[in-house]
Structure formats: structure tokens, C-alpha cells
Backbone as a printed PyTorch tensor [residue, N CA C, xyz], in Angstrom:
tensor([[[134.1190,  15.0670,  95.8140],
         [133.2480,  15.7660,  94.9030],
         [133.8630,  15.7970,  93.5040]],

        [[135.1350,  16.1390,  93.4290],
         [135.7990,  16.1660,  92.1260],
         [135.8970,  14.7660,  91.5490]],

        [[136.2710,  13.8110,  92.3800],
         [136.4200,  12.4320,  91.9150],
         [135.0910,  11.8770,  91.4220]],

        [[134.0130,  12.1550,  92.1280],
         [132.6980,  11.6710,  91.6970],
         [132.3220,  12.2360,  90.3360]],

        [[132.5550,  13.5130,  90.1420],
         [132.2230,  14.1470,  88.8680],
         [133.0440,  13.5790,  87.7220]],

        [[134.3390,  13.4790,  87.9320],
         [135.2380,  12.9980,  86.8780],
         [134.9740,  11.5230,  86.5720]],

        [[134.7670,  10.7230,  87.6020],
         [134.5130,   9.2960,  87.3940],
         [133.2110,   9.0790,  86.6360]],

        [[132.1640,   9.7860,  86.9990],
         [130.8790,   9.6350,  86.3130],
         [130.9730,  10.0710,  84.8550]],

        [[131.6400,  11.1800,  84.6080],
         [131.7760,  11.6740,  83.2360],
         [132.6530,  10.7490,  82.4030]],

        [[133.6470,  10.1320,  83.0150],
         [134.5440,   9.2570,  82.2590],
         [133.8240,   8.0190,  81.7400]],

        [[132.7670,   7.6050,  82.3970],
         [132.0140,   6.4330,  81.9610],
         [131.2320,   6.6970,  80.6770]],

        [[131.0910,   7.9550,  80.3010],
         [130.3730,   8.2870,  79.0690],
         [131.3050,   8.3500,  77.8580]],

        [[132.6100,   8.2550,  78.0810],
         [133.5790,   8.3810,  77.0030],
         [133.7350,   7.0770,  76.2320]],

        [[133.6850,   7.1680,  74.9180],
         [133.9380,   6.0150,  74.0580],
         [135.2590,   6.2210,  73.3450]],

        [[136.2560,   5.4100,  73.6790],
         [137.5640,   5.4530,  73.0470],
         [138.1670,   6.8670,  73.0720]],

        [[138.3390,   7.4430,  74.2690],
         [138.8380,   8.8180,  74.3590],
         [140.3340,   8.9360,  74.1220]],

        [[140.7450,  10.1000,  73.6600],
         [142.1580,  10.4150,  73.5150],
         [142.6470,  11.0630,  74.8090]],

        [[143.9490,  11.0780,  75.0440],
         [144.4640,  11.7620,  76.2400],
         [144.0410,  13.2390,  76.2950]],

        [[143.9700,  13.8890,  75.1390],
         [143.5500,  15.2950,  75.1100],
         [142.0940,  15.4460,  75.5420]],

        [[141.2390,  14.5150,  75.1270],
         [139.8360,  14.5680,  75.5390],
         [139.6960,  14.3320,  77.0360]],

        [[140.4720,  13.4010,  77.5490],
         [140.4360,  13.1070,  78.9830],
         [140.8820,  14.3300,  79.7770]],

        [[141.9860,  14.9310,  79.3510],
         [142.5040,  16.1020,  80.0570],
         [141.5250,  17.2710,  79.9860]],

        [[140.9210,  17.4650,  78.8320],
         [139.9400,  18.5370,  78.6870],
         [138.7230,  18.3280,  79.5700]],

        [[138.2490,  17.0850,  79.6440],
         [137.0990,  16.7710,  80.4780],
         [137.4160,  17.0460,  81.9440]],

        [[138.5810,  16.5950,  82.3950],
         [138.9840,  16.8000,  83.7890],
         [139.0770,  18.2890,  84.0980]],

        [[139.7610,  19.0350,  83.2440],
         [139.9220,  20.4770,  83.4790],
         [138.5840,  21.1920,  83.5110]],

        [[137.7310,  20.8620,  82.5690],
         [136.4230,  21.5240,  82.4900],
         [135.6070,  21.2570,  83.7580]],

        [[135.5540,  20.0110,  84.1930],
         [134.7450,  19.6670,  85.3650],
         [135.2960,  20.2730,  86.6470]],

        [[136.6020,  20.1270,  86.8480],
         [137.2080,  20.6390,  88.0800],
         [137.1670,  22.1650,  88.0960]],

        [[137.4330,  22.7990,  86.9600],
         [137.3870,  24.2620,  86.9030],
         [135.9840,  24.7940,  87.1930]],

        [[134.9590,  24.0860,  86.7550],
         [133.5820,  24.4980,  87.0600],
         [133.3190,  24.4540,  88.5570]],

        [[133.8340,  23.4270,  89.2190],
         [133.6650,  23.3100,  90.6710],
         [134.3810,  24.4540,  91.3750]],

        [[135.6150,  24.7500,  90.9440],
         [136.3910,  25.8450,  91.5490],
         [135.7020,  27.1840,  91.2890]],

        [[135.2830,  27.4180,  90.0460],
         [134.6480,  28.6940,  89.6850],
         [133.2880,  28.8820,  90.3450]],

        [[132.6700,  27.7740,  90.7640],
         [131.3860,  27.8390,  91.4590],
         [131.5710,  28.1170,  92.9520]],

        [[132.8150,  28.3960,  93.3460],
         [133.1690,  28.7430,  94.7310],
         [132.8370,  27.6410,  95.7270]],

        [[132.9170,  26.3900,  95.2950],
         [132.5830,  25.2880,  96.1860],
         [133.7150,  24.9550,  97.1600]],

        [[134.8770,  25.5890,  96.9810],
         [136.0040,  25.3590,  97.8870],
         [136.2970,  26.5780,  98.7580]],

        [[135.3940,  27.5160,  98.8090],
         [135.6400,  28.7420,  99.5680],
         [135.8490,  28.5000, 101.0570]],

        [[135.2180,  27.4920, 101.6040],
         [135.2920,  27.2580, 103.0400],
         [136.2310,  26.1120, 103.4160]],

        [[137.1990,  25.8000, 102.5440],
         [138.1610,  24.7530, 102.8880],
         [139.5740,  25.2340, 102.5560]],

        [[140.5530,  24.4960, 103.0030],
         [141.9510,  24.9130, 102.8890],
         [142.6480,  24.3700, 101.6490]],

        [[141.9210,  24.0020, 100.6170],
         [142.5450,  23.4850,  99.4000],
         [143.1780,  24.6440,  98.6210]],

        [[144.3470,  24.4000,  98.0640],
         [145.0470,  25.4340,  97.3030],
         [144.9430,  25.1250,  95.8040]],

        [[145.2970,  26.0980,  94.9950],
         [145.3210,  25.8710,  93.5470],
         [146.3580,  24.8060,  93.1900]],

        [[147.4420,  24.7480,  93.9420],
         [148.4470,  23.7140,  93.7210],
         [147.8470,  22.3320,  94.0050]],

        [[147.0680,  22.2330,  95.0670],
         [146.3860,  20.9680,  95.3790],
         [145.4340,  20.5700,  94.2500]],

        [[144.6870,  21.5340,  93.7470],
         [143.7430,  21.2670,  92.6590],
         [144.4930,  20.7770,  91.4240]],

        [[145.6240,  21.4020,  91.1210],
         [146.4100,  20.9820,  89.9630],
         [146.9340,  19.5610,  90.1480]],

        [[147.4030,  19.2350,  91.3230],
         [147.8950,  17.8770,  91.5970],
         [146.7680,  16.8510,  91.4820]],

        [[145.6020,  17.2130,  91.9390],
         [144.4430,  16.3230,  91.8320],
         [144.1010,  16.0890,  90.3690]],

        [[144.1010,  17.1480,  89.5620],
         [143.8380,  17.0050,  88.1260],
         [144.8570,  16.0660,  87.4780]],

        [[146.1300,  16.2390,  87.8270],
         [147.1830,  15.3790,  87.2740],
         [146.9800,  13.9250,  87.6730]],

        [[146.5700,  13.7130,  88.9050],
         [146.3130,  12.3540,  89.3800],
         [145.1490,  11.7170,  88.6300]],

        [[144.0660,  12.4580,  88.4570],
         [142.9240,  11.9600,  87.6790],
         [143.3630,  11.6040,  86.2670]],

        [[144.1860,  12.4570,  85.6730],
         [144.6420,  12.2200,  84.3030],
         [145.4490,  10.9280,  84.2090]],

        [[146.3740,  10.7260,  85.1340],
         [147.1860,   9.5050,  85.1240],
         [146.3130,   8.2620,  85.2580]],

        [[145.3630,   8.3170,  86.1510],
         [144.4950,   7.1630,  86.3810],
         [143.6410,   6.8690,  85.1500]],

        [[142.9970,   7.8990,  84.6120],
         [142.0870,   7.6730,  83.4820],
         [142.8170,   7.3100,  82.1960]],

        [[143.9990,   7.8800,  81.9630],
         [144.7340,   7.4740,  80.7670],
         [145.2260,   6.0400,  80.9080]],

        [[145.4880,   5.6070,  82.1290],
         [145.8460,   4.2080,  82.3510],
         [144.6800,   3.2770,  82.0820]],

        [[143.5070,   3.6970,  82.4470],
         [142.3150,   2.8800,  82.2180],
         [141.9680,   2.8180,  80.7430]],

        [[142.0560,   3.9500,  80.0620],
         [141.6050,   4.0400,  78.6720],
         [142.7090,   3.9020,  77.6410]],

        [[143.9310,   3.4940,  78.0420],
         [145.0090,   3.4210,  77.0560],
         [144.6980,   2.3600,  76.0000]],

        [[145.2060,   2.5980,  74.8090],
         [144.9670,   1.6880,  73.6960],
         [145.8910,   0.4840,  73.8110]],

        [[145.3250,  -0.6630,  73.6020],
         [146.1010,  -1.8950,  73.6630],
         [146.3230,  -2.4200,  72.2550]],

        [[147.4630,  -3.0490,  72.0680],
         [147.7500,  -3.6140,  70.7520],
         [147.0000,  -4.9330,  70.6040]],

        [[146.7180,  -5.3060,  69.3630],
         [146.0920,  -6.5920,  69.0900],
         [147.1510,  -7.6820,  69.1450]],

        [[146.8040,  -8.7990,  69.7220],
         [147.7000,  -9.9360,  69.7600],
         [147.4900, -10.7460,  68.4830]],

        [[148.5560, -10.9330,  67.6970],
         [148.4110, -11.6730,  66.4400],
         [147.9140, -13.0950,  66.6930]],

        [[146.9070, -13.4950,  65.9370],
         [146.3930, -14.8510,  66.0340],
         [145.3500, -15.0560,  67.1100]],

        [[145.0140, -14.0310,  67.8770],
         [144.0250, -14.1630,  68.9410],
         [142.8490, -13.2330,  68.6780]],

        [[141.6530, -13.7630,  68.8470],
         [140.4500, -12.9560,  68.7460],
         [139.7440, -13.0380,  70.0940]],

        [[140.0750, -12.1130,  70.9920],
         [139.5520, -12.1590,  72.3410],
         [138.0740, -11.7930,  72.4220]],

        [[137.5320, -11.2110,  71.3780],
         [136.1170, -10.8530,  71.3820],
         [135.2300, -12.0790,  71.2340]],

        [[135.7510, -13.1580,  70.6410],
         [134.9590, -14.3530,  70.4090],
         [135.4450, -15.5360,  71.2270]],

        [[136.1200, -15.2960,  72.3130],
         [136.6370, -16.3730,  73.1540],
         [135.4610, -17.1420,  73.7460]],

        [[135.5170, -18.4490,  73.6160],
         [134.5020, -19.2870,  74.2160],
         [133.3190, -19.5860,  73.3280]],

        [[133.1550, -18.8770,  72.2370],
         [132.0140, -19.1050,  71.3630],
         [132.2060, -20.3390,  70.4970]],

        [[133.4520, -20.6210,  70.1120],
         [133.7010, -21.7530,  69.2250],
         [133.6070, -23.0710,  69.9660]],

        [[134.2520, -23.1650,  71.1150],
         [134.2870, -24.4390,  71.8250],
         [133.2400, -24.5160,  72.9200]],

        [[132.6110, -23.4000,  73.2390],
         [131.6360, -23.3880,  74.3100],
         [132.2690, -23.1980,  75.6740]],

        [[133.5930, -23.3800,  75.7480],
         [134.3030, -23.2060,  77.0110],
         [135.7330, -22.8120,  76.6940]],

        [[136.0880, -21.5650,  76.9850],
         [137.3950, -21.0350,  76.6000],
         [138.5320, -21.6780,  77.3740]],

        [[138.3100, -22.1220,  78.5920],
         [139.4110, -22.6320,  79.4060],
         [139.7140, -24.0910,  79.1440]],

        [[138.7860, -24.8010,  78.5170],
         [139.0050, -26.2100,  78.2640],
         [138.6670, -27.0770,  79.4620]],

        [[138.2630, -26.4540,  80.5700],
         [137.8910, -27.2000,  81.7670],
         [136.3790, -27.3350,  81.8390]],

        [[135.9450, -28.4010,  82.4690],
         [134.5260, -28.5940,  82.6940],
         [134.1290, -27.7070,  83.8650]],

        [[133.2730, -26.7350,  83.6360],
         [132.9030, -25.8150,  84.7010],
         [131.5750, -26.1860,  85.3420]],

        [[130.9320, -27.2130,  84.8560],
         [129.6630, -27.6360,  85.4230],
         [129.8910, -28.4970,  86.6550]],

        [[128.7860, -28.8950,  87.3040],
         [128.9390, -29.7310,  88.4950],
         [129.4730, -31.1050,  88.1300]],

        [[130.3130, -31.6600,  88.9900],
         [130.8630, -32.9750,  88.7430],
         [129.8210, -34.0320,  89.0910]],

        [[129.7680, -35.1190,  88.3150],
         [128.8020, -36.1730,  88.6520],
         [129.2100, -36.8650,  89.9480]],

        [[128.2060, -37.3500,  90.6610],
         [128.4640, -38.0410,  91.9220],
         [129.1990, -39.3390,  91.6570]],

        [[130.1470, -39.6650,  92.5010],
         [130.9290, -40.8990,  92.3610],
         [130.2730, -41.9920,  93.1960]],

        [[130.2160, -43.1590,  92.6240],
         [129.6860, -44.2820,  93.3710],
         [130.8160, -45.0230,  94.0350]],

        [[130.5900, -45.5050,  95.2270],
         [131.6280, -46.1960,  95.9820],
         [131.3400, -47.6660,  96.0270]]])
């Protein structure tokens, strides 16, 4: 339940900061806890905190900022040559024997 909420909300984030990610996780999970949705299970507050930390590690890994590689424009790969790998990806012509 927590993972579904956090995962769905994370897909709406555009270029989030670690603070935004942490705030989103805390807000969503705290709402679930405050709504008494765990009253009939054996989860502890320590478990909830560990789950929040795990979500944070995963999402910051997904959304971390990457450096630009000098001399490479990965956004336009394949547009100039029509094929970025340099290999013929179409079907091979039949060989005559």
C-alpha cells in the first residue's frame, strides 16, 4: 500500500530534489498511518521509518542528477545518421546460392 502510493506519486515529479522526495514520502506514509490503516497489523513505527528510508534511497537513486558528457548529445542520438549504432538493423537480403 505504501509502495503503491509512493511509486505513483513519484511518477508525477519533474526533476525533484532529495528534499522534495523525502517530503513526498513522509507526507504520503504519514497520511496512511494517521488514517489508522495499520491498526490491525503488527507493523511498528520503527518499521515505518525503515520503509520510508528505503523508499528514499531507491527514489533518490532513480532521480539523481547526472553530469553531461563533454562532446556527446544523447538527446539527438540517431537523428544525424539515422542509426546510432552504425549497424544495419533492417532485414538482411536473401543470399543466392
